[in-house]
Each structure stands twice: as C-alpha cells, then as structure tokens.
TORROLUM-875093 format. One record per residue (C-alpha): x, y, z; chain; residue number from 0. Coordinates in pm, 1 decimal. Layout:
BEGIN
<c1->X | c2->Y | c3->Z | ch->A | i->NUM>
...
END
This chain:
BEGIN
<c1->12320.9 | c2->7910.0 | c3->8175.9 | ch->A | i->0>
<c1->12093.3 | c2->7841.2 | c3->8465.1 | ch->A | i->1>
<c1->12021.6 | c2->7544.0 | c3->8690.5 | ch->A | i->2>
<c1->11691.4 | c2->7450.3 | c3->8863.1 | ch->A | i->3>
<c1->11791.6 | c2->7532.3 | c3->9230.2 | ch->A | i->4>
<c1->11715.1 | c2->7869.4 | c3->9376.6 | ch->A | i->5>
<c1->11848.1 | c2->8045.1 | c3->9697.9 | ch->A | i->6>
<c1->11617.2 | c2->8265.2 | c3->9892.5 | ch->A | i->7>
<c1->11791.4 | c2->8593.8 | c3->9983.1 | ch->A | i->8>
<c1->11750.8 | c2->8914.0 | c3->10179.0 | ch->A | i->9>
<c1->11899.2 | c2->9259.5 | c3->10167.4 | ch->A | i->10>
<c1->12012.1 | c2->9418.3 | c3->10500.8 | ch->A | i->11>
<c1->12316.8 | c2->9471.1 | c3->10717.0 | ch->A | i->12>
<c1->12673.2 | c2->9590.3 | c3->10625.1 | ch->A | i->13>
<c1->12904.2 | c2->9485.1 | c3->10343.6 | ch->A | i->14>
<c1->13161.5 | c2->9328.8 | c3->10565.0 | ch->A | i->15>
<c1->12917.1 | c2->9036.6 | c3->10669.0 | ch->A | i->16>
<c1->12743.6 | c2->8782.1 | c3->10470.7 | ch->A | i->17>
<c1->12435.3 | c2->9010.8 | c3->10451.5 | ch->A | i->18>
<c1->12394.4 | c2->9279.5 | c3->10188.0 | ch->A | i->19>
<c1->12214.7 | c2->9600.7 | c3->10211.4 | ch->A | i->20>
<c1->12088.5 | c2->9856.0 | c3->9962.9 | ch->A | i->21>
<c1->11880.5 | c2->10168.9 | c3->9978.6 | ch->A | i->22>
<c1->11789.6 | c2->10448.8 | c3->9749.3 | ch->A | i->23>
<c1->12080.1 | c2->10576.5 | c3->9547.9 | ch->A | i->24>
<c1->12181.8 | c2->10913.4 | c3->9674.9 | ch->A | i->25>
<c1->12384.8 | c2->11109.1 | c3->9408.0 | ch->A | i->26>
<c1->12639.2 | c2->11372.8 | c3->9469.1 | ch->A | i->27>
<c1->12366.1 | c2->11646.3 | c3->9409.2 | ch->A | i->28>
<c1->12133.6 | c2->11473.3 | c3->9663.0 | ch->A | i->29>
<c1->11935.6 | c2->11283.2 | c3->9397.0 | ch->A | i->30>
<c1->11731.5 | c2->10989.5 | c3->9537.5 | ch->A | i->31>
<c1->11669.6 | c2->10697.4 | c3->9311.8 | ch->A | i->32>
<c1->11488.3 | c2->10370.9 | c3->9373.5 | ch->A | i->33>
<c1->11674.9 | c2->10061.6 | c3->9250.7 | ch->A | i->34>
<c1->11489.9 | c2->9803.8 | c3->9050.9 | ch->A | i->35>
<c1->11660.5 | c2->9490.9 | c3->9179.9 | ch->A | i->36>
<c1->11762.6 | c2->9223.8 | c3->8928.6 | ch->A | i->37>
<c1->11928.7 | c2->8918.4 | c3->9095.8 | ch->A | i->38>
<c1->12149.4 | c2->8713.1 | c3->8867.8 | ch->A | i->39>
<c1->12232.1 | c2->8362.1 | c3->8979.9 | ch->A | i->40>
<c1->12271.6 | c2->8014.2 | c3->8827.8 | ch->A | i->41>
<c1->11882.3 | c2->7961.4 | c3->8845.7 | ch->A | i->42>
<c1->11794.2 | c2->8271.3 | c3->8638.9 | ch->A | i->43>
<c1->11741.8 | c2->8633.2 | c3->8650.8 | ch->A | i->44>
<c1->11493.0 | c2->8733.1 | c3->8918.9 | ch->A | i->45>
<c1->11307.2 | c2->9068.5 | c3->8951.6 | ch->A | i->46>
<c1->11320.2 | c2->9119.6 | c3->9332.9 | ch->A | i->47>
<c1->11135.0 | c2->9146.0 | c3->9569.1 | ch->A | i->48>
<c1->10857.1 | c2->9063.5 | c3->9331.5 | ch->A | i->49>
<c1->11014.3 | c2->8710.4 | c3->9268.1 | ch->A | i->50>
<c1->10952.3 | c2->8698.8 | c3->8899.6 | ch->A | i->51>
<c1->11195.5 | c2->8457.9 | c3->8729.7 | ch->A | i->52>
<c1->11323.5 | c2->8493.5 | c3->8375.3 | ch->A | i->53>
<c1->11491.3 | c2->8185.3 | c3->8242.2 | ch->A | i->54>
<c1->11724.4 | c2->8123.5 | c3->7923.6 | ch->A | i->55>
<c1->11438.9 | c2->8122.7 | c3->7682.1 | ch->A | i->56>
<c1->11352.1 | c2->8480.8 | c3->7782.9 | ch->A | i->57>
<c1->11678.6 | c2->8596.7 | c3->7654.0 | ch->A | i->58>
<c1->11675.5 | c2->8406.6 | c3->7310.8 | ch->A | i->59>
<c1->11515.6 | c2->8683.6 | c3->7099.3 | ch->A | i->60>
<c1->11658.6 | c2->9017.0 | c3->6995.7 | ch->A | i->61>
<c1->11805.0 | c2->9221.2 | c3->7280.2 | ch->A | i->62>
<c1->11606.8 | c2->9541.3 | c3->7199.2 | ch->A | i->63>
<c1->11348.5 | c2->9707.2 | c3->7409.5 | ch->A | i->64>
<c1->11074.2 | c2->9443.7 | c3->7345.4 | ch->A | i->65>
<c1->11244.2 | c2->9160.8 | c3->7528.3 | ch->A | i->66>
<c1->11078.5 | c2->9040.5 | c3->7866.4 | ch->A | i->67>
<c1->11337.3 | c2->9190.8 | c3->8103.5 | ch->A | i->68>
<c1->11332.8 | c2->9543.9 | c3->7928.5 | ch->A | i->69>
<c1->10962.1 | c2->9526.3 | c3->7904.3 | ch->A | i->70>
<c1->10939.2 | c2->9459.2 | c3->8283.7 | ch->A | i->71>
<c1->11166.6 | c2->9730.6 | c3->8381.5 | ch->A | i->72>
<c1->10992.8 | c2->9989.7 | c3->8152.5 | ch->A | i->73>
<c1->10660.6 | c2->9882.2 | c3->8300.8 | ch->A | i->74>
<c1->10788.2 | c2->9912.4 | c3->8663.9 | ch->A | i->75>
<c1->10932.3 | c2->10257.4 | c3->8576.6 | ch->A | i->76>
<c1->10596.6 | c2->10368.8 | c3->8442.4 | ch->A | i->77>
<c1->10417.7 | c2->10228.5 | c3->8743.9 | ch->A | i->78>
<c1->10641.8 | c2->10393.2 | c3->9000.3 | ch->A | i->79>
<c1->10619.0 | c2->10723.6 | c3->8810.8 | ch->A | i->80>
<c1->10239.6 | c2->10708.3 | c3->8820.0 | ch->A | i->81>
<c1->10227.1 | c2->10630.6 | c3->9187.4 | ch->A | i->82>
<c1->10490.9 | c2->10875.6 | c3->9328.6 | ch->A | i->83>
<c1->10482.5 | c2->11241.4 | c3->9377.7 | ch->A | i->84>
<c1->10815.3 | c2->11295.0 | c3->9199.1 | ch->A | i->85>
<c1->10725.9 | c2->11048.3 | c3->8928.3 | ch->A | i->86>
<c1->10781.2 | c2->11287.5 | c3->8634.2 | ch->A | i->87>
<c1->11124.3 | c2->11408.6 | c3->8768.6 | ch->A | i->88>
<c1->11400.5 | c2->11232.6 | c3->8570.3 | ch->A | i->89>
<c1->11628.4 | c2->11253.9 | c3->8869.5 | ch->A | i->90>
<c1->11385.6 | c2->11047.7 | c3->9061.8 | ch->A | i->91>
<c1->11340.3 | c2->10766.4 | c3->8810.5 | ch->A | i->92>
<c1->11425.9 | c2->10420.7 | c3->8918.2 | ch->A | i->93>
<c1->11728.1 | c2->10250.8 | c3->8777.6 | ch->A | i->94>
<c1->11812.3 | c2->9873.8 | c3->8733.5 | ch->A | i->95>
<c1->12052.5 | c2->9743.8 | c3->8998.0 | ch->A | i->96>
<c1->12194.5 | c2->9408.4 | c3->8898.3 | ch->A | i->97>
<c1->12294.0 | c2->9193.2 | c3->9188.5 | ch->A | i->98>
<c1->12537.8 | c2->8931.7 | c3->9057.4 | ch->A | i->99>
<c1->12632.3 | c2->8611.7 | c3->9227.6 | ch->A | i->100>
<c1->12934.8 | c2->8415.4 | c3->9115.4 | ch->A | i->101>
<c1->12713.9 | c2->8144.7 | c3->8965.0 | ch->A | i->102>
<c1->12522.0 | c2->8430.3 | c3->8776.7 | ch->A | i->103>
<c1->12784.3 | c2->8575.0 | c3->8555.9 | ch->A | i->104>
<c1->12631.4 | c2->8432.2 | c3->8249.8 | ch->A | i->105>
<c1->12291.5 | c2->8549.6 | c3->8364.4 | ch->A | i->106>
<c1->12433.3 | c2->8896.2 | c3->8430.5 | ch->A | i->107>
<c1->12571.0 | c2->8904.6 | c3->8068.3 | ch->A | i->108>
<c1->12225.8 | c2->8802.4 | c3->7923.2 | ch->A | i->109>
<c1->12054.1 | c2->9064.8 | c3->8149.7 | ch->A | i->110>
<c1->12293.5 | c2->9341.3 | c3->8056.7 | ch->A | i->111>
<c1->12251.5 | c2->9279.8 | c3->7693.9 | ch->A | i->112>
<c1->11869.9 | c2->9276.9 | c3->7741.9 | ch->A | i->113>
<c1->11875.2 | c2->9619.8 | c3->7909.6 | ch->A | i->114>
<c1->12109.0 | c2->9780.9 | c3->7675.0 | ch->A | i->115>
<c1->11843.5 | c2->10043.4 | c3->7593.5 | ch->A | i->116>
<c1->11899.1 | c2->10189.5 | c3->7945.7 | ch->A | i->117>
<c1->12251.9 | c2->10274.4 | c3->7825.5 | ch->A | i->118>
<c1->12485.4 | c2->10350.7 | c3->8120.6 | ch->A | i->119>
<c1->12184.8 | c2->10426.9 | c3->8357.8 | ch->A | i->120>
<c1->12219.9 | c2->10109.7 | c3->8561.5 | ch->A | i->121>
<c1->12418.2 | c2->9976.9 | c3->8851.1 | ch->A | i->122>
<c1->12559.8 | c2->9645.8 | c3->8946.1 | ch->A | i->123>
<c1->12699.8 | c2->9484.3 | c3->9259.8 | ch->A | i->124>
<c1->12900.4 | c2->9167.3 | c3->9281.0 | ch->A | i->125>
<c1->12772.7 | c2->8957.0 | c3->9574.5 | ch->A | i->126>
<c1->12882.6 | c2->8637.1 | c3->9733.4 | ch->A | i->127>
<c1->12703.4 | c2->8316.3 | c3->9649.6 | ch->A | i->128>
<c1->12591.3 | c2->8264.5 | c3->10007.8 | ch->A | i->129>
<c1->12494.3 | c2->8621.2 | c3->10092.9 | ch->A | i->130>
<c1->12151.0 | c2->8666.5 | c3->10212.6 | ch->A | i->131>
<c1->11971.7 | c2->8962.8 | c3->10077.6 | ch->A | i->132>
<c1->11676.9 | c2->9137.5 | c3->10251.6 | ch->A | i->133>
<c1->11471.6 | c2->9315.1 | c3->9997.4 | ch->A | i->134>
<c1->11202.5 | c2->9586.5 | c3->10070.4 | ch->A | i->135>
<c1->10854.1 | c2->9437.1 | c3->10117.4 | ch->A | i->136>
<c1->10702.4 | c2->9302.2 | c3->9799.5 | ch->A | i->137>
<c1->10465.3 | c2->9545.3 | c3->9620.1 | ch->A | i->138>
<c1->10178.5 | c2->9332.2 | c3->9483.7 | ch->A | i->139>
<c1->10070.2 | c2->9606.5 | c3->9246.7 | ch->A | i->140>
<c1->10422.4 | c2->9639.5 | c3->9102.3 | ch->A | i->141>
<c1->10450.7 | c2->9256.6 | c3->9081.5 | ch->A | i->142>
<c1->10125.6 | c2->9240.4 | c3->8878.4 | ch->A | i->143>
<c1->10249.6 | c2->9508.9 | c3->8642.5 | ch->A | i->144>
<c1->10592.6 | c2->9335.7 | c3->8591.7 | ch->A | i->145>
<c1->10417.6 | c2->8994.1 | c3->8545.6 | ch->A | i->146>
<c1->10180.9 | c2->9135.5 | c3->8275.6 | ch->A | i->147>
<c1->10483.7 | c2->9300.2 | c3->8101.6 | ch->A | i->148>
<c1->10664.1 | c2->8967.2 | c3->8088.6 | ch->A | i->149>
<c1->10353.8 | c2->8767.5 | c3->7992.1 | ch->A | i->150>
<c1->10274.8 | c2->9024.4 | c3->7727.8 | ch->A | i->151>
<c1->10605.0 | c2->8913.1 | c3->7555.1 | ch->A | i->152>
<c1->10473.9 | c2->8552.1 | c3->7584.1 | ch->A | i->153>
<c1->10712.2 | c2->8408.3 | c3->7847.8 | ch->A | i->154>
<c1->10663.3 | c2->8413.1 | c3->8230.8 | ch->A | i->155>
<c1->10816.4 | c2->8209.5 | c3->8502.5 | ch->A | i->156>
<c1->10662.7 | c2->8334.9 | c3->8820.4 | ch->A | i->157>
END
C-alpha cells in the first residue's frame, strides 16, 4: 500500500493555507498533551519529526502491542515520561496523532489497527497531499529510543 517516493513536510501556519500547524492538545479542563506525530502517506507510516519509516512488512504480523508501531509509541511515551516533570501525570501523557494524506488512507488503516491498544486515546487529521508540515525540532534521544524499539521487533526503515 505504499510507493517509493516520499514528500518532505513541515507543520506550521493556519488551516486555511497549504501549511498545517499543530501544538500541544489543550483539553476542556486545561490538559496539555504532546502529540506523537504519525504521518500516513503513500510511501509509508513515518514517525515525525524523527523520520522513522515503517513500511508494509512492519504491519504484516499480529496487530497487538508487540508490533513495531505500537512498540515505538510505547517507548516514546516512556521516554517522554522519564524526561519531563509531569511525566507520571496521566493527563500529561503524549497521544498518537495520525496525519493522513489522501494517498495514505491504507497506511492509516494499517497504523490504526497497529495502535488499537491505545483504544480511543489518539487523534487524526486529514491533510492535503501537497500540504507542507513543519514539525517541532527532531529530538535525537527520542529518535534513538523509537529506532531501538522498532529494531527490537526486527524491522527498521530509518
């Protein structure tokens, strides 16, 4: 369900333009949550801004908590919890945010099935194919944690 061509993106600006923005989720009770960006496009599922690619073979096994995407998200959540002051507060836990391009609908379905252990604790945003997305700066320590989690399952495409 993926091709070999990848578009680079950035997250910033307003929703009426071809540039997309995303900040921390602020709930009705003032809860601030950090998104774990998962870009779904024709070329795969990308953990952003770390740039870790998951391809079709990463979604072939059982969709339980041991798959590469779920493992990477769990590792990211644990890493963020260990490096932030509010890490133990469930209201401050990061959540998966799937950014879905029109070409990435099948990738979205694969990713959604892979993160079913998160229940309804995720978000998604449909984005245009040509939108540029400006993500926050890449966190090398987080990238390494996610990469090791994916490789621990035996499949990494970084």
